[in-house]
N, C-alpha and C positions, 0 to 999 in steps of 0.2 A: 140892376146891373150886376151887383155883387152875387146875388143868387144865381143868375145865369152864368156868371163866370165860375162859380163854385161847381156848377154842373159840368162845365167844360173841363175844369181841373180833375174832376172825378173820372171823366172819360179818359183823360190822358193818363191818369194813374192806372186804370184798368188795362190800358193798352201798353203799359210799361214805359211810357215816355217820360214820366216823372215818378219818383218814389213815393212822395206824399205831399200833402199840403195842410196848412192850418189857417183858420180864419182869425184875424186880429190877434196874433200871438204875443205881441210885445208893444211897448211904448218906448220911443227913443227921445231922450232929452235933447232939444235943439236950441235951447236958450233959456234965459231967465224966465221961469214960469211957463215955458212953452214946450209942448210935446208933440210928437208925430207918431201916429199909430197906423202902420201899413195895413192894408186890407188882408193880404195873404202872404204867408211865408211858404215858399215852394222849394222842396228838396228834389234836386235833379239826380239822375242816375250816377253821376260822378261825385256825388255827395256835396256838391256846391249848393249854396243857398241863394235864392233870389227873393226879393221883397217886391210884391206886385201891388200897385195902387190902381184901383179900378174906378173910372169916372164915366158917367153918362154925359153930364154937362160940367166941364171943369169950372171951378170957382177960383178966383184969384188967391184967396187965403189958403186954400188947399194946395194950389200949385206952388206957392211960396214955401209952405211947410215941407212939401215933397222935395223941392230943390235944395233947401237947407239940409235936410236929412241926408240926401244923396251926397252933398258936398262933405258933410261931417263923417258919414259912415260908408261912403262908397269904396273905401279901401278894404272893408270887411265883407260887404254884401254887394251883389248886383241888384240895382233897382230897375224896375220896369213900370212905365206909366202906360196903362191899358185903357183904351176907350172903345166904345161900341160904335161902329160905323153903320148906321141904320140904312143908308143908301145901298151899301154892298152886303149888308147883313153878315158882317165879320168883325173880328177884333183887330184893333191896330195897336202896335207896340212901339214904344220909344224909350 
């Protein structure tokens, strides 16, 4: 899923819809000995940054880490939880 999403981001970059993207660019401290590493950092044309988490089948531990990171760092970055909808063959964002 991450490879497929990277291809999508590259197309958006070529089309000028985003400025750039980086795969697994950072680790965010979310608690005692706990870290969260977003899948993608996406730079938008207005220079805002979004962190995208891509999941095929969400697992509870990953969802919890994502939610904690969003709560702790949501004032700095916009977080997007991205899943592949195989029925509609499209990406879903929340």
